[in-house]
C-alpha positions in Angstrom: -9.1 23.1 -67.6 -11.7 21.8 -70.0 -12.2 18.3 -68.6 -12.8 19.7 -65.1 -15.2 22.3 -66.4 -17.1 19.6 -68.3 -17.3 17.5 -65.1 -18.6 20.4 -63.1 -21.3 21.1 -65.7 -22.4 17.5 -66.0 -22.0 16.2 -62.4 -21.8 19.3 -60.2 -25.0 20.4 -58.4 -25.6 24.0 -57.5 -27.1 24.1 -54.0 -27.2 27.8 -53.7 -25.6 30.9 -55.1 -22.6 30.2 -52.8 -22.4 26.4 -52.8 -21.5 23.9 -55.6 -21.7 20.2 -54.7 -19.0 18.1 -56.4 -19.2 15.0 -54.3 -19.6 12.8 -57.4 -16.0 13.3 -58.5 -14.0 15.4 -56.0 -14.9 15.4 -52.4 -16.8 12.2 -51.6 -16.4 9.9 -54.6 -13.2 10.5 -56.6 -12.8 10.3 -60.3 -9.2 8.9 -60.5 -8.7 9.7 -64.2 -9.8 13.3 -63.6 -7.5 13.5 -60.5 -4.6 12.3 -62.6 -5.3 15.0 -65.2 -5.5 17.6 -62.4 -2.2 16.4 -61.0 -0.6 16.7 -64.4 -1.9 20.2 -64.9 -0.7 21.4 -61.5 2.7 19.8 -62.1 3.0 21.6 -65.5 2.0 24.9 -64.0 4.5 24.7 -61.1 7.3 22.6 -62.7 9.9 25.4 -62.6 9.2 26.5 -59.0 11.7 24.1 -57.2 8.9 22.3 -55.3 10.2 19.9 -52.6 6.8 19.2 -50.8 3.1 19.6 -51.4 0.8 20.5 -48.6 -3.0 20.3 -48.4 -5.7 20.0 -45.8 -7.5 16.7 -45.2 -9.6 15.4 -46.8 -10.8 16.8 -50.2 -7.4 18.2 -51.2 -5.6 14.9 -50.8 -6.4 13.3 -54.1 -5.3 16.2 -56.4 -2.3 16.8 -54.1 -1.2 13.2 -54.3 -1.5 13.1 -58.1 0.5 16.4 -58.4 3.1 14.9 -56.0 3.4 11.8 -58.2 4.0 14.0 -61.2 6.5 16.2 -59.5 8.2 13.4 -57.6 7.8 15.0 -54.2 6.1 14.0 -50.9 2.6 15.2 -50.0 1.7 16.3 -46.5 -1.8 16.8 -45.4 -2.7 19.0 -42.4 -4.8 17.1 -40.0 -8.1 18.7 -38.8 -8.2 16.8 -35.6 -5.9 15.6 -32.9 -4.7 12.0 -33.0 -2.9 9.7 -30.7 -0.1 9.4 -33.3 0.0 13.1 -34.1 0.4 14.7 -30.7 3.8 16.5 -30.3 6.1 18.9 -32.1 3.3 20.3 -34.3 2.8 23.4 -36.3 -0.8 24.5 -35.7 -3.2 27.0 -37.2 -6.9 27.7 -37.2 -9.1 27.6 -40.3 -12.7 28.6 -40.8 -14.6 26.3 -43.2 -17.0 28.3 -45.4 -19.0 25.1 -46.3 -19.2 23.7 -42.8 -19.4 27.1 -41.1 -17.0 25.8 -38.3 -13.5 26.6 -37.2 -10.9 23.8 -36.9 -7.4 23.5 -35.7 -5.1 22.0 -38.3 -1.7 20.6 -37.6 1.4 19.2 -39.3 4.3 17.5 -37.6 7.5 19.4 -37.7 9.3 16.2 -38.7 7.9 16.6 -42.3 8.4 20.2 -43.0 11.5 22.4 -42.6 13.1 25.7 -43.6 14.8 24.1 -46.6 11.4 23.2 -48.2 9.8 25.0 -51.1 6.1 24.2 -50.9 3.2 24.0 -53.3 -0.2 24.3 -51.6 -3.1 22.5 -53.2 -6.8 22.6 -52.1 -10.1 21.6 -53.6 -11.9 25.0 -53.3 -10.9 28.6 -52.9 -13.8 30.7 -51.4 -12.7 33.2 -48.8 -9.0 32.2 -48.7 -9.0 31.1 -45.0 -7.9 27.6 -45.7 -5.0 28.7 -47.9 -3.9 31.3 -45.3 -4.0 28.7 -42.6 -1.7 26.5 -44.7 0.6 29.4 -45.4 0.8 30.0 -41.6 1.9 26.4 -41.0 4.5 26.7 -43.8 5.8 30.0 -42.4 6.1 28.4 -38.9 8.4 25.9 -40.4 10.5 28.6 -42.1 9.7 27.1 -45.5 8.9 29.0 -48.7 5.5 29.0 -50.4 6.1 28.6 -54.1 2.4 28.9 -55.0 -1.2 27.8 -54.4 -3.0 25.4 -56.7 -6.8 25.4 -56.5 -9.0 22.9 -58.2 -12.2 25.1 -58.2 -12.2 28.8 -57.4 -15.3 30.7 -56.5 -14.2 34.0 -58.1 -17.3 35.8 -56.8 -15.8 35.5 -53.3 -12.8 37.3 -51.9 -10.2 34.5 -51.6 -8.4 35.2 -54.8 -8.2 38.9 -54.1 -6.8 38.2 -50.6 -4.1 35.9 -51.9 -3.2 38.2 -54.8 -2.8 41.1 -52.4 -0.3 39.0 -50.3 1.7 38.3 -53.5 1.0 34.6 -53.9 1.1 32.8 -57.3 -2.4 31.3 -57.5 -3.3 28.8 -60.2 -7.0 27.7 -60.4 -8.1 25.0 -62.8 -11.7 26.1 -62.9 -12.8 29.6 -62.0 -16.5 30.0 -61.2 -17.9 33.4 -62.1 -21.4 32.7 -60.7 -23.8 30.1 -59.4 -26.8 32.3 -59.8 -30.2 30.8 -60.8 -28.8 27.3 -60.3 -26.4 27.7 -63.3 -22.6 27.5 -63.3 -20.8 30.1 -65.3 -17.0 30.3 -65.6 -14.6 33.2 -65.7 -13.3 33.5 -69.3 
């Protein structure tokens, strides 16, 4: 997706050969026009999959997921990373390791919002090692729902996440695929 790649080149900051900072438009400050374009792109790529729900993890996946949900006309559920007084029973739970934060979190979704009749599109901001996507898949499988595909805003193709998800047979659509962050420079898979 050209607009996303241009935004990465102009506003992304390479912090290391493993970390790209995109807080100017995706995961701290949000560019709503870009998010709308991202939502339209995901909707187009998954329009024939019978999606009934979109699932993401709080917080950075919420904006692109909501925009895709708006385009597809389906509800968006975000897995909570912490326990809450209002989200405390009848939960599907899974554990996820965050590459960026180097911590493990328990994520949860209420079983009131996801059931075995649902066909789910997963959306997340980054794909690195695949742990977040697999934790979301686990929640969806606990509900007996079907995973139609996985939409990723930015994929770090130099890490193992794509390979892991491909091996498990998931349809993965990434809008920007990073080949490398070496020497402080972003290069894309072509």
